[in-house]
C-alpha positions, 0 to 999 in steps of 0.5 A: 453507535455503529459505523455508517458506510458509503463508498464514493468515487469520481462523478461519472458526469465528469469522469466517464472514462475513469470508472472501471478497471480490470479485476486483476493484473492477469486480465490485462496489464495495460495502463489505459484504465489507470486512474489515481483519484484524490478525496478530502474532507475537513471536519471542525468541531467545538471541542477536541476529538480524543480518538478517531475510530476509523474503518476504511477501504479503497479499490484498488490500493490507497494511501490514507492521511489525517492532518497530514500524517499517514494513517494507513496504506491498503487495503488488505489483499484478498489473497488470490491465485493465478487461476480464476482471474477472469471473474471478480473475486467475492471477498474484499477487506477493510481496515479498522484502526484508532488514532488519537488526534487530540484536536478540534479539526480533522483533515482527511485526505486519501489518494486511491489508485484504481488499477491492479498493477502487482499480481497480488492486487485485485479489484472489484472492477470499479473505483471506490473509496470508503471511510467511516469514523466514530469520534469520541469527544472530551465530554464523552459524547460521540459523533459518526462521520463518513464519506458522502457527497460532501467529500471533495474529489478529483482525478490527479492526472500527474499520476499518468501511468504505473510508476510514472508522475508528470508534474507538468500536467495541470491538476483538476479542481476538486468537485463533490464526490459521487456515491457509488453502489457498494459492490465491495461489501467489505469484511474487516480484516482481522489484522492491524494496518502496516507500519512504516518509517522513512529511510533517508540514505546518505547523500539523498539530498541532491543539489543540481546546477543549471543543466546538470545531470547526475547519476548516483546510488543511494545505499540502504542499510539492508534490503527493505520492502516499501515505497519510493518518495521524492521531493523537488525544489525546482523552477522548471523541468527536473527529470528523475528516474529512480531504480530500486535494486536489491544489489545490481540487477536492472528493474523498471524505474519510477519515472518522474518529472517535476516542474516546480516545488512538488512531492511524489509518493509511489504506490508500487512496493519495491524490494530495495537494498539501494536506489539508483538515481538519474536526475537531469535539471533542464533549467537555468536555475539550481534545483534540489532533489530529496529521495527517500524510501518508505519501509513498510511491513506488518507491525511488530509488537514483540520479537525474539532471536534464535541463538546457537553456538555457531556464529555464522549460523546466527547470522543466517538466522538473523537474515532469515528473520529480517526476510520474514519481516519484510515479507509480512505485509497485508498477506505473506509474500514470497518477496516484496520484489515479486509480490505473488498472491496466495497461490504459493502455499509452500512459501507461506507455510514455511513463513508461518512456522518461522513466525512464532520463533521470531515475532509471535503474532500469528494473526497474519498466518491465520488470515492467510489460511482463511483467504486460501480457504476462500480460494479453494472453495471458489475453485472446487479445491484447486489452486495453481500449484496443484498439491499445495492445496494439501500443504494448506491442510498441513499449515492449517493443522500446525497453526492450530496446534500453535495457537489453539 
C-alpha cells in the first residue's frame, strides 16, 4: 500500500491575500505576507490503530500534533545559499516517521507559518500542508488517509507577524481546506525528525497582582537551541515580552498579548542561556504566566566523550560536543542564533568531523553533502563563500572514508 498525497491550503475564495509569499528571507524580509494557518482532522475507527506511518511537509515551517502530542516540527531545510534566492529552489523535503497511538481515534492538528523568516528557510512561494498516513489495525488490516477537502482550515490571525501574538484578535471559524497544486514534489528527507523536550526554569511560573509589572530573568542550565512557549491565566490584557539571550546581549523579543486563558508556541528558533521576561498585568484581577523553553535538536541514539589527562581540556571538549549537539537541527547550523543556510561549508565540514567522535550518526552530514551538491549544480559550481566549494570536496571525501 502506497502513500497518497495531496497538498492543501486556505481556500482562495476566503483568503485571497494569504496564498503566496517570497521564496527566501533574502528577497524581502517584510511581514506583509506573513500568514499562519491551522489544519485539523479527526479520524475515528472501530478498532485500535497500532501504528501510524506518517509522511508530511509544509511551506514554510510547521508544527504537527496528533492527539494533542507533538509529532514533529519541520520541514527539513532545503539547504540554500546566500546566492540565487531571486528564483525558487527546485528541491523540497518531507519527513517520514511512525507513531504508536494505540487508540481508535486520531486527532491531527497542524500549524503552518507561510513566510521565510530565518535566512535558512525557503519557500516555494505558496502556502501548503501535506500529510498522508498508513494505519495498521489490530487485526492486521490497513487503511490510508491523507489531507483533502475534508480537512478543516483557518487562518490564525493572532500570529500577526514574526515573533508576535495578539490574543485579543478573534479567531476565524474553521472551513474546508482547499486542494492546491503540488508545486513541491517533495523528496523524503533521509534523516529522522528532531527530538524536543520542554525546559521549565526555576521561577518560570509568574504570579502578577492587578496592574503589576514584573521583569525577571529565567536561567537555563546551559545554552540550548529551541522555541519559546508561554501559557497565561488572565481575565483581561496581559502583555509579555520574552527575550532569549545566550548571556546578556540584546535580541529581538517575542511580543505577546494574552486576553484570557491562552497558550503560545513560537516558530522562531532561538539560542538561549536565559530568558528575560517583561510582563504587565493590565487588569483588576490576578494573572498567572508560565514560560518555558522547548529545546530541540537532531535525535541522539548513541554518544561518546573524548577524555584526556587534561581536566580543563575535557571541559572544552564537553562544551564543543554540546555546541555540536544544538547545531544539529534539520541541517547543520553555524549556531541556533544566526541560523545560516548551507553556504558556510567550512563550519559544516568541521561539524561532520566532530560527529563520529560524539554521536556516530553521520546521516545529517551525508544529507548536507547532497543538498550542497544541488546548490553547486544549480549555480554552476559557485557558492557564496568562493573556495568553500573546494572544502565540499574534502568533506565529501572524509565522510565517505568514515561511512563507506
